[in-house]
Biotite code that builds the C-alpha atoms (Angstrom):
import biotite.structure as struc

atoms = struc.array([
    struc.Atom([-30.816, 52.197, 28.251], chain_id="A", res_id=1, res_name="MET", atom_name="CA", element="C"),
    struc.Atom([-30.809, 50.889, 31.726], chain_id="A", res_id=2, res_name="HIS", atom_name="CA", element="C"),
    struc.Atom([-28.347, 48.592, 32.950], chain_id="A", res_id=3, res_name="CYS", atom_name="CA", element="C"),
    struc.Atom([-30.625, 45.261, 32.754], chain_id="A", res_id=4, res_name="GLY", atom_name="CA", element="C"),
    struc.Atom([-31.491, 45.610, 29.208], chain_id="A", res_id=5, res_name="GLU", atom_name="CA", element="C"),
    struc.Atom([-27.227, 46.098, 28.529], chain_id="A", res_id=6, res_name="MET", atom_name="CA", element="C"),
    struc.Atom([-27.162, 42.872, 30.393], chain_id="A", res_id=7, res_name="LEU", atom_name="CA", element="C"),
    struc.Atom([-29.550, 41.550, 27.984], chain_id="A", res_id=8, res_name="ARG", atom_name="CA", element="C"),
    struc.Atom([-28.001, 42.811, 24.891], chain_id="A", res_id=9, res_name="LEU", atom_name="CA", element="C"),
    struc.Atom([-24.434, 41.627, 26.090], chain_id="A", res_id=10, res_name="SER", atom_name="CA", element="C"),
    struc.Atom([-25.588, 37.658, 27.073], chain_id="A", res_id=11, res_name="GLN", atom_name="CA", element="C"),
    struc.Atom([-27.352, 37.970, 23.405], chain_id="A", res_id=12, res_name="VAL", atom_name="CA", element="C"),
    struc.Atom([-23.997, 38.849, 21.853], chain_id="A", res_id=13, res_name="ALA", atom_name="CA", element="C"),
    struc.Atom([-22.353, 36.349, 23.946], chain_id="A", res_id=14, res_name="ARG", atom_name="CA", element="C"),
    struc.Atom([-24.669, 33.302, 22.630], chain_id="A", res_id=15, res_name="ASP", atom_name="CA", element="C"),
    struc.Atom([-24.703, 34.545, 19.075], chain_id="A", res_id=16, res_name="GLU", atom_name="CA", element="C"),
    struc.Atom([-20.431, 34.807, 19.014], chain_id="A", res_id=17, res_name="ARG", atom_name="CA", element="C"),
    struc.Atom([-20.860, 31.197, 20.834], chain_id="A", res_id=18, res_name="GLN", atom_name="CA", element="C"),
    struc.Atom([-23.431, 29.763, 18.120], chain_id="A", res_id=19, res_name="THR", atom_name="CA", element="C"),
    struc.Atom([-20.901, 31.271, 15.337], chain_id="A", res_id=20, res_name="ARG", atom_name="CA", element="C"),
    struc.Atom([-17.779, 29.863, 17.353], chain_id="A", res_id=21, res_name="ILE", atom_name="CA", element="C"),
    struc.Atom([-19.793, 26.137, 17.317], chain_id="A", res_id=22, res_name="VAL", atom_name="CA", element="C"),
    struc.Atom([-20.815, 26.716, 13.795], chain_id="A", res_id=23, res_name="GLN", atom_name="CA", element="C"),
    struc.Atom([-17.097, 27.183, 12.783], chain_id="A", res_id=24, res_name="MET", atom_name="CA", element="C"),
    struc.Atom([-15.860, 24.327, 14.779], chain_id="A", res_id=25, res_name="TYR", atom_name="CA", element="C"),
    struc.Atom([-18.533, 22.087, 12.996], chain_id="A", res_id=26, res_name="ARG", atom_name="CA", element="C"),
    struc.Atom([-17.373, 23.362, 9.844], chain_id="A", res_id=27, res_name="GLN", atom_name="CA", element="C"),
    struc.Atom([-13.582, 22.789, 10.222], chain_id="A", res_id=28, res_name="THR", atom_name="CA", element="C"),
    struc.Atom([-14.256, 19.101, 11.729], chain_id="A", res_id=29, res_name="ALA", atom_name="CA", element="C"),
    struc.Atom([-15.911, 18.563, 8.628], chain_id="A", res_id=30, res_name="LYS", atom_name="CA", element="C"),
    struc.Atom([-13.044, 19.453, 6.570], chain_id="A", res_id=31, res_name="LYS", atom_name="CA", element="C"),
    struc.Atom([-10.694, 17.949, 8.370], chain_id="A", res_id=32, res_name="GLU", atom_name="CA", element="C"),
    struc.Atom([-12.491, 14.467, 8.951], chain_id="A", res_id=33, res_name="HIS", atom_name="CA", element="C"),
    struc.Atom([-12.710, 14.781, 4.703], chain_id="A", res_id=34, res_name="ALA", atom_name="CA", element="C"),
    struc.Atom([-9.346, 15.049, 4.570], chain_id="A", res_id=35, res_name="ASN", atom_name="CA", element="C"),
    struc.Atom([-8.187, 12.317, 6.911], chain_id="A", res_id=36, res_name="ILE", atom_name="CA", element="C"),
    struc.Atom([-10.643, 9.920, 4.563], chain_id="A", res_id=37, res_name="LEU", atom_name="CA", element="C"),
    struc.Atom([-8.482, 11.196, 1.566], chain_id="A", res_id=38, res_name="ARG", atom_name="CA", element="C"),
    struc.Atom([-5.192, 10.541, 2.848], chain_id="A", res_id=39, res_name="ARG", atom_name="CA", element="C"),
    struc.Atom([-6.538, 6.956, 4.171], chain_id="A", res_id=40, res_name="ARG", atom_name="CA", element="C"),
    struc.Atom([-7.538, 6.609, 0.517], chain_id="A", res_id=41, res_name="GLN", atom_name="CA", element="C"),
    struc.Atom([-4.458, 7.446, -0.629], chain_id="A", res_id=42, res_name="ILE", atom_name="CA", element="C"),
    struc.Atom([-2.780, 5.367, 1.567], chain_id="A", res_id=43, res_name="ILE", atom_name="CA", element="C"),
    struc.Atom([-4.485, 2.464, 0.881], chain_id="A", res_id=44, res_name="GLU", atom_name="CA", element="C"),
    struc.Atom([-4.358, 3.240, -2.997], chain_id="A", res_id=45, res_name="ASP", atom_name="CA", element="C"),
    struc.Atom([0.175, 3.447, -2.375], chain_id="A", res_id=46, res_name="ARG", atom_name="CA", element="C"),
    struc.Atom([-0.278, 0.016, -0.451], chain_id="A", res_id=47, res_name="LYS", atom_name="CA", element="C"),
    struc.Atom([-2.058, -1.656, -3.375], chain_id="A", res_id=48, res_name="GLU", atom_name="CA", element="C"),
    struc.Atom([0.091, -0.154, -6.163], chain_id="A", res_id=49, res_name="GLU", atom_name="CA", element="C"),
    struc.Atom([3.094, -1.470, -4.040], chain_id="A", res_id=50, res_name="LEU", atom_name="CA", element="C"),
    struc.Atom([1.892, -4.927, -3.255], chain_id="A", res_id=51, res_name="GLU", atom_name="CA", element="C"),
    struc.Atom([0.942, -5.115, -7.275], chain_id="A", res_id=52, res_name="TYR", atom_name="CA", element="C"),
    struc.Atom([4.841, -3.664, -8.067], chain_id="A", res_id=53, res_name="ILE", atom_name="CA", element="C"),
    struc.Atom([6.498, -6.296, -5.801], chain_id="A", res_id=54, res_name="SER", atom_name="CA", element="C"),
    struc.Atom([4.386, -9.216, -7.259], chain_id="A", res_id=55, res_name="THR", atom_name="CA", element="C"),
    struc.Atom([4.995, -7.964, -10.987], chain_id="A", res_id=56, res_name="GLN", atom_name="CA", element="C"),
    struc.Atom([8.614, -7.977, -9.893], chain_id="A", res_id=57, res_name="ARG", atom_name="CA", element="C"),
    struc.Atom([8.842, -11.564, -8.654], chain_id="A", res_id=58, res_name="VAL", atom_name="CA", element="C"),
    struc.Atom([6.598, -13.091, -11.782], chain_id="A", res_id=59, res_name="SER", atom_name="CA", element="C"),
    struc.Atom([8.004, -10.997, -14.602], chain_id="A", res_id=60, res_name="ARG", atom_name="CA", element="C"),
    struc.Atom([11.097, -12.285, -16.734], chain_id="A", res_id=61, res_name="PRO", atom_name="CA", element="C"),
    struc.Atom([14.304, -10.534, -16.171], chain_id="A", res_id=62, res_name="ILE", atom_name="CA", element="C"),
    struc.Atom([14.239, -8.778, -19.838], chain_id="A", res_id=63, res_name="THR", atom_name="CA", element="C"),
    struc.Atom([11.497, -6.591, -18.519], chain_id="A", res_id=64, res_name="ALA", atom_name="CA", element="C"),
    struc.Atom([12.825, -3.485, -16.615], chain_id="A", res_id=65, res_name="PHE", atom_name="CA", element="C"),
    struc.Atom([11.260, -0.959, -15.160], chain_id="A", res_id=66, res_name="SER", atom_name="CA", element="C"),
    struc.Atom([13.057, 2.452, -15.353], chain_id="A", res_id=67, res_name="HIS", atom_name="CA", element="C"),
    struc.Atom([13.898, 2.400, -11.429], chain_id="A", res_id=68, res_name="ILE", atom_name="CA", element="C"),
    struc.Atom([15.600, -1.021, -12.827], chain_id="A", res_id=69, res_name="ASP", atom_name="CA", element="C"),
    struc.Atom([17.595, 0.766, -15.790], chain_id="A", res_id=70, res_name="ILE", atom_name="CA", element="C"),
    struc.Atom([18.747, 3.278, -13.311], chain_id="A", res_id=71, res_name="CYS", atom_name="CA", element="C"),
    struc.Atom([20.050, 0.692, -11.008], chain_id="A", res_id=72, res_name="VAL", atom_name="CA", element="C"),
    struc.Atom([21.676, -1.459, -13.943], chain_id="A", res_id=73, res_name="LEU", atom_name="CA", element="C"),
    struc.Atom([23.687, 1.941, -14.719], chain_id="A", res_id=74, res_name="THR", atom_name="CA", element="C"),
    struc.Atom([25.509, 1.727, -11.407], chain_id="A", res_id=75, res_name="VAL", atom_name="CA", element="C"),
    struc.Atom([26.545, -1.956, -11.862], chain_id="A", res_id=76, res_name="LEU", atom_name="CA", element="C"),
    struc.Atom([29.695, -3.124, -12.869], chain_id="A", res_id=77, res_name="LEU", atom_name="CA", element="C"),
    struc.Atom([30.088, -5.110, -16.361], chain_id="A", res_id=78, res_name="PRO", atom_name="CA", element="C"),
    struc.Atom([31.093, -8.134, -14.021], chain_id="A", res_id=79, res_name="THR", atom_name="CA", element="C"),
    struc.Atom([27.946, -7.963, -12.077], chain_id="A", res_id=80, res_name="ASP", atom_name="CA", element="C"),
    struc.Atom([25.798, -7.045, -15.154], chain_id="A", res_id=81, res_name="LEU", atom_name="CA", element="C"),
    struc.Atom([27.329, -10.373, -16.774], chain_id="A", res_id=82, res_name="LEU", atom_name="CA", element="C"),
    struc.Atom([26.590, -12.257, -13.412], chain_id="A", res_id=83, res_name="ASN", atom_name="CA", element="C"),
    struc.Atom([22.831, -10.943, -13.870], chain_id="A", res_id=84, res_name="LEU", atom_name="CA", element="C"),
    struc.Atom([22.385, -12.344, -17.120], chain_id="A", res_id=85, res_name="PHE", atom_name="CA", element="C"),
    struc.Atom([24.483, -15.372, -17.086], chain_id="A", res_id=86, res_name="HIS", atom_name="CA", element="C"),
    struc.Atom([24.382, -16.460, -13.181], chain_id="A", res_id=87, res_name="PRO", atom_name="CA", element="C"),
    struc.Atom([26.240, -19.779, -13.948], chain_id="A", res_id=88, res_name="GLU", atom_name="CA", element="C"),
    struc.Atom([29.496, -18.056, -15.100], chain_id="A", res_id=89, res_name="THR", atom_name="CA", element="C"),
    struc.Atom([30.439, -16.366, -12.185], chain_id="A", res_id=90, res_name="GLN", atom_name="CA", element="C"),
    struc.Atom([33.644, -13.755, -12.445], chain_id="A", res_id=91, res_name="HIS", atom_name="CA", element="C"),
])
């Protein structure tokens, strides 16, 4: 094999390597784009859920408690609980 043939093979190998690199980049870009879209959807879903919860807290009667509300109530003092249910009797 002489020098010209070796240079051609070397160029072919570089071209193949470059093609593989571009293909891998495109595959990775597609996966990353899909991940970004998935994260964006999760964020939107969470925002909608928080908005729904917020509107429910405003519109629901005080007798309906969530798990978080119950946790908060367990750390309130008895007088705080009394004021919560009977605000007209401030102690």
